[in-house]
N, CA, C and O atoms as a GROMACS GRO file, in nm:
protein
  164
    1MET      N    1  -5.482   3.688   0.673
    1MET     CA    2  -5.435   3.555   0.644
    1MET      C    3  -5.548   3.476   0.581
    1MET      O    4  -5.663   3.483   0.625
    2PHE      N    5  -5.514   3.401   0.478
    2PHE     CA    6  -5.613   3.320   0.408
    2PHE      C    7  -5.595   3.175   0.449
    2PHE      O    8  -5.484   3.123   0.450
    3LEU      N    9  -5.704   3.110   0.482
    3LEU     CA   10  -5.702   2.968   0.516
    3LEU      C   11  -5.796   2.894   0.422
    3LEU      O   12  -5.913   2.929   0.410
    4PHE      N   13  -5.743   2.795   0.358
    4PHE     CA   14  -5.823   2.715   0.265
    4PHE      C   15  -5.811   2.568   0.304
    4PHE      O   16  -5.705   2.523   0.347
    5SER      N   17  -5.919   2.496   0.288
    5SER     CA   18  -5.915   2.352   0.313
    5SER      C   19  -5.854   2.282   0.192
    5SER      O   20  -5.847   2.338   0.083
    6ASP      N   21  -5.812   2.158   0.214
    6ASP     CA   22  -5.760   2.078   0.102
    6ASP      C   23  -5.865   2.070  -0.008
    6ASP      O   24  -5.832   2.080  -0.127
    7THR      N   25  -5.989   2.051   0.030
    7THR     CA   26  -6.097   2.038  -0.068
    7THR      C   27  -6.111   2.165  -0.152
    7THR      O   28  -6.130   2.156  -0.274
    8GLU      N   29  -6.103   2.281  -0.089
    8GLU     CA   30  -6.115   2.407  -0.163
    8GLU      C   31  -5.998   2.423  -0.261
    8GLU      O   32  -6.017   2.469  -0.373
    9ILE      N   33  -5.880   2.385  -0.218
    9ILE     CA   34  -5.763   2.395  -0.306
    9ILE      C   35  -5.778   2.301  -0.424
    9ILE      O   36  -5.753   2.339  -0.539
   10ILE      N   37  -5.819   2.177  -0.397
   10ILE     CA   38  -5.836   2.079  -0.504
   10ILE      C   39  -5.949   2.119  -0.598
   10ILE      O   40  -5.942   2.092  -0.718
   11ASP      N   41  -6.053   2.182  -0.547
   11ASP     CA   42  -6.161   2.232  -0.633
   11ASP      C   43  -6.107   2.336  -0.731
   11ASP      O   44  -6.145   2.336  -0.848
   12ASP      N   45  -6.018   2.423  -0.683
   12ASP     CA   46  -5.960   2.527  -0.769
   12ASP      C   47  -5.848   2.474  -0.859
   12ASP      O   48  -5.826   2.526  -0.968
   13PHE      N   49  -5.777   2.371  -0.812
   13PHE     CA   50  -5.663   2.315  -0.884
   13PHE      C   51  -5.677   2.163  -0.888
   13PHE      O   52  -5.607   2.093  -0.814
   14PRO      N   53  -5.766   2.112  -0.972
   14PRO     CA   54  -5.797   1.968  -0.971
   14PRO      C   55  -5.679   1.878  -1.007
   14PRO      O   56  -5.685   1.758  -0.982
   15GLU      N   57  -5.574   1.934  -1.063
   15GLU     CA   58  -5.456   1.852  -1.095
   15GLU      C   59  -5.375   1.819  -0.971
   15GLU      O   60  -5.288   1.732  -0.975
   16LEU      N   61  -5.403   1.887  -0.859
   16LEU     CA   62  -5.333   1.860  -0.734
   16LEU      C   63  -5.403   1.749  -0.656
   16LEU      O   64  -5.523   1.726  -0.670
   17THR      N   65  -5.325   1.682  -0.573
   17THR     CA   66  -5.380   1.580  -0.484
   17THR      C   67  -5.354   1.623  -0.340
   17THR      O   68  -5.280   1.718  -0.315
   18GLU      N   69  -5.415   1.552  -0.246
   18GLU     CA   70  -5.389   1.582  -0.106
   18GLU      C   71  -5.241   1.559  -0.074
   18GLU      O   72  -5.185   1.629   0.010
   19THR      N   73  -5.179   1.463  -0.139
   19THR     CA   74  -5.036   1.436  -0.120
   19THR      C   75  -4.953   1.556  -0.164
   19THR      O   76  -4.856   1.591  -0.098
   20ASP      N   77  -4.990   1.618  -0.276
   20ASP     CA   78  -4.920   1.738  -0.324
   20ASP      C   79  -4.928   1.850  -0.222
   20ASP      O   80  -4.828   1.916  -0.193
   21ILE      N   81  -5.045   1.871  -0.168
   21ILE     CA   82  -5.066   1.978  -0.070
   21ILE      C   83  -4.985   1.951   0.056
   21ILE      O   84  -4.922   2.042   0.109
   22LYS      N   85  -4.988   1.827   0.103
   22LYS     CA   86  -4.910   1.791   0.221
   22LYS      C   87  -4.761   1.813   0.197
   22LYS      O   88  -4.692   1.864   0.285
   23ALA      N   89  -4.712   1.776   0.081
   23ALA     CA   90  -4.570   1.794   0.049
   23ALA      C   91  -4.533   1.942   0.050
   23ALA      O   92  -4.426   1.978   0.098
   24CYS      N   93  -4.619   2.028  -0.003
   24CYS     CA   94  -4.593   2.172  -0.002
   24CYS      C   95  -4.588   2.226   0.141
   24CYS      O   96  -4.500   2.305   0.175
   25LEU      N   97  -4.681   2.184   0.223
   25LEU     CA   98  -4.684   2.230   0.362
   25LEU      C   99  -4.562   2.183   0.439
   25LEU      O  100  -4.508   2.257   0.521
   26GLU      N  101  -4.518   2.060   0.414
   26GLU     CA  102  -4.398   2.009   0.480
   26GLU      C  103  -4.275   2.088   0.436
   26GLU      O  104  -4.187   2.117   0.518
   27PHE      N  105  -4.267   2.122   0.307
   27PHE     CA  106  -4.156   2.200   0.256
   27PHE      C  107  -4.150   2.337   0.324
   27PHE      O  108  -4.044   2.380   0.367
   28VAL      N  109  -4.263   2.403   0.334
   28VAL     CA  110  -4.268   2.535   0.397
   28VAL      C  111  -4.231   2.526   0.545
   28VAL      O  112  -4.160   2.612   0.597
   29ALA      N  113  -4.279   2.423   0.612
   29ALA     CA  114  -4.246   2.406   0.754
   29ALA      C  115  -4.095   2.384   0.771
   29ALA      O  116  -4.034   2.444   0.859
   30ASP      N  117  -4.036   2.301   0.687
   30ASP     CA  118  -3.891   2.277   0.695
   30ASP      C  119  -3.814   2.405   0.665
   30ASP      O  120  -3.715   2.435   0.732
   31ARG      N  121  -3.857   2.478   0.567
   31ARG     CA  122  -3.789   2.603   0.530
   31ARG      C  123  -3.798   2.704   0.644
   31ARG      O  124  -3.702   2.776   0.672
   32GLY      N  125  -3.914   2.709   0.711
   32GLY     CA  126  -3.931   2.800   0.824
   32GLY      C  127  -3.836   2.766   0.936
   32GLY      O  128  -3.779   2.856   0.999
   33ARG      N  129  -3.817   2.638   0.963
   33ARG     CA  130  -3.722   2.597   1.067
   33ARG      C  131  -3.580   2.634   1.027
   33ARG      O  132  -3.501   2.676   1.112
   34LEU      N  133  -3.546   2.618   0.899
   34LEU     CA  134  -3.412   2.651   0.851
   34LEU      C  135  -3.387   2.800   0.867
   34LEU      O  136  -3.281   2.840   0.916
   35VAL      N  137  -3.480   2.882   0.828
   35VAL     CA  138  -3.466   3.028   0.839
   35VAL      C  139  -3.453   3.068   0.985
   35VAL      O  140  -3.371   3.153   1.019
   36ALA      N  141  -3.533   3.007   1.071
   36ALA     CA  142  -3.527   3.040   1.214
   36ALA      C  143  -3.392   3.003   1.273
   36ALA      O  144  -3.338   3.077   1.354
   37SER      N  145  -3.337   2.888   1.233
   37SER     CA  146  -3.210   2.846   1.291
   37SER      C  147  -3.095   2.930   1.238
   37SER      O  148  -3.001   2.957   1.313
   38VAL      N  149  -3.099   2.973   1.114
   38VAL     CA  150  -2.995   3.059   1.058
   38VAL      C  151  -3.004   3.198   1.122
   38VAL      O  152  -2.901   3.259   1.151
   39SER      N  153  -3.124   3.247   1.144
   39SER     CA  154  -3.143   3.378   1.205
   39SER      C  155  -3.092   3.380   1.349
   39SER      O  156  -3.043   3.483   1.396
   40ALA      N  157  -3.104   3.268   1.419
   40ALA     CA  158  -3.061   3.260   1.558
   40ALA      C  159  -2.909   3.249   1.571
   40ALA      O  160  -2.853   3.276   1.677
   41ALA      N  161  -2.844   3.209   1.466
   41ALA     CA  162  -2.698   3.186   1.471
   41ALA      C  163  -2.619   3.313   1.473
   41ALA      O  164  -2.496   3.309   1.477
   0.00000   0.00000   0.00000
């Protein structure tokens, strides 16, 4: 598993902001909950 800080990501992709990164993480978290709830049904 790879773990990168916001700073490392922004260093590699300067067009991104901390807000962009947070939005991506929230999307993945929501998708994970959706997949888990569909799998449990």
